[in-house]
C-alpha positions in Angstrom: 41.9 30.6 -10.0 42.1 33.0 -7.0 39.8 35.4 -8.7 37.3 32.6 -9.3 37.4 31.2 -5.7 37.0 34.9 -4.3 34.1 35.5 -6.6 32.4 32.1 -5.7 32.9 33.0 -2.1 31.5 36.5 -2.2 28.4 35.6 -4.3 27.8 32.2 -3.2 26.7 31.1 -6.5 27.9 28.6 -9.1 29.9 30.6 -11.9 30.4 29.9 -15.5 33.7 31.1 -16.9 34.0 31.5 -20.5 36.8 32.7 -22.9 36.4 35.9 -24.7 36.5 35.4 -28.3 37.1 38.4 -30.7 35.2 38.4 -33.9 31.8 39.1 -35.6 28.6 38.1 -33.7 26.5 36.2 -36.1 23.1 34.7 -35.6 21.5 31.8 -37.9 17.9 31.5 -37.6 16.8 27.7 -38.1 13.4 26.6 -39.6 12.0 23.2 -39.8 13.0 19.6 -39.1 13.6 17.4 -41.8 15.7 18.9 -43.0 16.1 22.2 -41.1 16.8 25.3 -43.0 19.1 27.9 -42.4 17.8 31.4 -43.1 20.0 34.2 -44.2 22.4 35.1 -41.5 22.2 38.1 -39.2 24.8 40.0 -37.6 24.9 42.0 -34.6 27.2 45.1 -35.2 29.2 45.7 -32.2 31.9 47.8 -33.8 30.5 51.3 -32.8 30.9 50.4 -29.0 33.5 52.6 -27.3 36.8 51.2 -27.5 36.9 50.2 -23.7 33.6 48.4 -23.9 33.7 44.5 -24.4 32.2 43.7 -27.8 29.5 41.2 -26.3 25.8 41.2 -26.3 25.4 41.8 -22.6 22.4 43.4 -20.8 22.9 47.0 -22.0 23.2 45.9 -25.6 20.2 43.7 -25.6 17.7 45.4 -23.1 18.5 48.8 -21.8 17.0 51.1 -24.4 18.6 54.1 -22.5 22.1 52.9 -22.7 24.7 54.1 -25.0 25.5 50.4 -25.8 21.9 49.8 -26.9 21.9 52.9 -29.3 25.2 51.8 -30.8 24.4 48.6 -31.8 22.3 47.3 -34.5 21.3 43.8 -36.0 21.0 43.4 -39.9 21.4 41.0 -42.7 25.2 39.9 -42.4 27.3 41.4 -45.3 30.8 41.0 -46.6 30.8 37.1 -46.0 31.9 35.1 -49.0 29.7 32.1 -50.0 31.9 29.6 -48.5 31.9 31.2 -45.1 28.2 31.6 -45.0 27.9 27.8 -45.9 30.2 27.1 -43.0 28.1 29.1 -40.4 24.8 27.8 -41.7 26.3 24.1 -41.7 27.6 24.8 -38.0 24.2 26.2 -37.0 22.2 23.2 -38.5 24.6 20.7 -36.8 24.2 22.3 -33.7 20.4 22.5 -34.0 20.1 18.7 -34.7 22.7 17.7 -32.2 20.7 19.6 -29.4 17.7 18.0 -30.7 15.8 21.5 -31.3 12.5 21.2 -33.2 10.4 23.5 -35.4 12.7 26.7 -35.0 15.4 28.0 -33.2 18.5 30.4 -33.4 22.1 29.6 -33.0 24.4 32.4 -32.1 28.1 32.2 -33.3 31.3 34.1 -33.1 33.1 34.3 -36.7 36.9 34.9 -35.6 39.2 36.8 -37.9 40.8 33.5 -39.0 37.6 31.9 -40.1 37.2 29.9 -37.1 33.4 29.5 -35.8 32.4 29.1 -32.4 28.9 28.5 -31.4 28.3 30.6 -28.2 24.6 30.1 -27.6 21.5 27.9 -28.7 18.3 29.5 -28.4 15.5 27.0 -28.8 12.9 29.7 -28.4 14.1 32.8 -29.8 12.2 36.1 -29.7 9.9 36.4 -32.6 8.6 39.9 -32.4 8.4 41.5 -36.2 11.6 43.4 -35.4 13.7 40.6 -33.7 16.6 38.8 -35.5 14.4 35.8 -36.5 12.0 37.9 -38.4 15.0 39.8 -39.9 16.3 36.4 -41.3 12.8 35.4 -42.7 12.4 38.7 -44.5 15.9 37.9 -46.0 14.6 34.6 -47.2 11.7 36.5 -48.8 9.1 35.5 -46.3 6.6 38.0 -44.5 6.2 38.1 -41.0 2.8 36.3 -41.4 4.5 33.6 -43.6 7.4 33.0 -40.8 4.8 32.4 -38.3 2.6 30.1 -40.5 5.9 28.2 -41.2 6.6 27.6 -37.6 3.1 26.3 -37.0 3.1 24.1 -40.1 6.5 22.4 -39.3 5.1 21.8 -35.8 1.9 20.6 -36.9 3.6 18.1 -39.3 5.5 16.5 -36.3 2.0 15.6 -35.0 0.5 14.4 -38.3 -1.4 17.4 -38.8 
């Protein structure tokens, strides 16, 4: 608590303190509304980061193309997950999506702990949709082209308005 108080005083801004959860970083792209569809899961592989580097998707991992952290981390379709775990992750993502009343598309970021516990760490109501981004990777994993993915998003949005 002393450290929190000192940071608050030094920075003069509200602070959010979160527990670090060791585990795999899994992203679930969600498409649609009634019912929402969970696309194939994507994993951000943080395993190649140096031992003294936190296994989190911080600024360097996400945006600093010149950093070692950026070069050492890659997103890809999640592998080595059994069918039951995939189902639990997708169910957790869809439940979160509905609970937060997200619409049309979104991405739910989770941590899968070694004991199988699933932690939702972030909900992205408007995830990056470039052809190289995780949402597009998931769409390709569901046998959709990039164009088909964009068309699907537009179609589900139009459907809410009665076309």
